[in-house]
C-alpha positions in Angstrom: 70.9 84.6 61.4 70.8 81.0 62.6 71.2 80.6 66.3 70.5 76.9 66.6 71.4 75.0 69.8 71.5 71.3 70.7 71.0 69.5 74.0 71.4 65.9 75.2 69.2 64.4 78.0 71.1 61.4 79.2 69.4 58.2 80.5 70.3 59.3 84.1 68.6 62.7 83.7 71.6 64.9 83.0 70.9 67.8 80.7 73.8 69.5 78.8 74.5 71.5 75.6 76.1 69.8 72.6 78.5 71.7 70.4 77.3 70.7 66.9 74.6 69.0 64.9 76.8 66.0 64.2 77.6 65.6 67.9 74.0 65.8 68.8 73.2 63.1 66.3 75.9 60.9 67.8 74.7 61.7 71.3 71.2 60.4 70.4 72.8 57.0 69.9 74.3 56.9 73.4 71.0 56.6 75.3 68.5 59.2 76.5 67.4 61.7 73.8 68.4 64.9 72.0 66.7 68.2 71.6 67.6 70.0 68.3 66.4 73.6 68.9 66.7 75.4 65.5 66.3 79.1 65.2 66.3 80.5 61.6 68.1 77.5 60.2 69.1 77.2 56.6 67.4 74.6 54.5 70.7 72.8 54.2 70.9 72.5 58.0 67.6 70.9 58.3 68.1 68.8 55.2 71.1 67.2 56.8 68.6 65.4 59.2 66.8 63.7 56.4 69.5 61.0 56.1 70.9 61.3 59.7 67.6 60.7 61.6 65.2 60.1 58.7 62.9 63.1 58.9 60.7 63.4 55.8 62.0 65.6 53.0 58.5 67.2 52.5 58.3 68.1 56.2 61.6 70.0 55.7 60.0 71.9 52.8 57.0 72.7 55.0 59.2 74.4 57.6 60.0 77.1 55.0 56.5 77.4 53.5 54.5 80.3 55.2 51.3 79.1 53.7 51.1 75.8 55.6 48.0 75.2 57.7 48.6 74.0 61.2 48.4 70.2 61.2 49.9 67.0 62.5 51.4 64.3 60.2 52.5 60.8 61.2 55.5 59.2 59.5 57.2 55.9 60.1 59.9 57.2 62.4 58.5 60.5 63.7 55.5 62.8 64.0 55.5 66.3 62.4 53.5 69.2 63.9 52.9 72.7 62.7 51.9 75.1 65.6 51.8 78.9 66.1 53.2 81.4 68.6 51.3 84.6 69.2 52.7 88.0 70.1 50.7 91.2 70.5 53.0 94.3 70.5 52.6 97.9 69.5 48.9 97.3 68.6 50.0 94.6 66.1 49.3 90.9 66.2 52.3 88.7 65.1 51.8 85.0 64.4 55.0 83.0 64.1 55.1 79.4 62.9 56.7 76.7 65.1 57.6 73.3 63.6 58.1 70.2 65.7 59.4 66.8 64.9 59.2 64.1 67.6 60.8 60.7 67.4 61.7 57.9 69.7 64.9 59.6 70.9 64.7 63.2 69.8 62.7 66.4 69.6 63.3 69.0 66.9 61.9 72.5 67.2 62.2 74.9 64.3 61.3 78.6 64.7 62.1 82.0 63.3 61.9 81.6 59.5 59.0 84.0 59.3 59.6 86.0 62.5 61.9 88.8 61.5 63.9 89.7 64.7 61.3 88.0 67.0 62.3 84.9 68.8 59.1 82.9 69.5 60.9 80.4 71.7 63.1 82.9 73.5 63.4 81.9 77.1 62.3 78.3 76.6 65.8 77.0 77.5 65.6 78.6 80.9 62.1 77.0 81.4 63.5 73.6 80.5 66.5 74.0 82.8 64.3 74.9 85.7 62.0 72.0 85.0 64.2 69.5 83.4 63.2 66.9 86.0 60.0 66.6 84.0 61.6 66.9 80.6 64.1 64.1 81.3 61.3 61.5 81.0 61.4 61.7 77.3 60.9 63.8 74.2 57.1 63.7 74.6 57.4 65.3 78.0 59.8 67.9 76.6 57.4 68.6 73.7 54.6 69.1 76.2 56.7 71.7 78.0 57.4 73.5 74.7 53.7 73.6 73.7 52.7 74.7 77.2 55.2 77.6 76.9 53.7 78.6 73.6 50.1 78.4 75.0 51.1 80.6 77.9 52.4 83.2 75.3 49.1 82.9 73.5 47.2 83.9 76.7 49.5 86.9 77.1 48.6 88.0 73.6 44.9 87.5 74.4 45.2 89.6 77.5 47.0 92.4 75.8 44.4 92.5 73.0 41.6 92.4 75.5 43.1 95.3 77.4 43.2 97.4 74.2 39.6 96.4 73.4 38.4 97.5 76.8 40.3 100.8 76.4 38.6 101.4 73.0 35.2 100.6 74.6 35.8 103.1 77.4 37.0 105.7 75.0 33.9 105.2 72.8 31.6 105.7 75.8 33.3 108.9 77.0 34.3 110.4 73.6 31.8 109.3 71.0 32.6 112.3 68.7 36.3 111.6 68.7 36.2 107.8 68.3 37.9 106.4 65.3 36.0 103.4 63.8 39.2 102.2 62.2 40.5 101.2 65.6 37.6 98.7 66.1 38.1 97.4 62.5 41.8 96.7 63.2 41.0 94.9 66.5 38.3 92.9 64.8 40.7 91.8 62.1 43.2 90.6 64.7 40.4 88.6 66.4 39.4 86.9 63.2 43.0 85.9 62.5 43.2 84.5 66.0 40.0 82.6 65.5 41.2 81.0 62.3 44.5 80.0 63.8 42.9 78.5 66.9 40.3 76.6 64.8 43.1 74.5 63.1 45.1 74.1 66.2 42.0 72.7 68.0 42.2 69.8 65.6 45.8 69.1 66.6 
């Protein structure tokens, strides 16, 4: 279910929520910039921005395509970025796609279309509220905060996976006859997936 929210950063540094997509578009014309934070939006919701703020139609399609490789694309009025969020829970690695559009007076974040009930950007609003003095300087500063938040979550996934690997190593040393090789194979698979994802993000 879509839980999209919109925010206006005024030219004086004020940060407040905006009730609707149309109001957010209008607010972007008043000075400052707007943050469109979409969670599980419909294709129709995003497509409305094609004419309203000139995001590219193919980029909208990419937001709903799970097979897209992380990349950065430059268009006349904005830049489109595909990034990933990592979560490691219950011995399972989850990789959720995050799409970002940055323009002169807006930032668009799109998440959740392949996340089930997970919310890759859950808590980001509080981070922005606590650090909006940095974000108010422009959509590029706000995007940096969003990417920094996602990178911190990556480190958390790395740490959780490393802890499990260390536990498996200790168990192997102490209980060779009871050790299950499938455990190492599963962890190795997760590491290979992480490596592939990070390889493409390094280019970004």
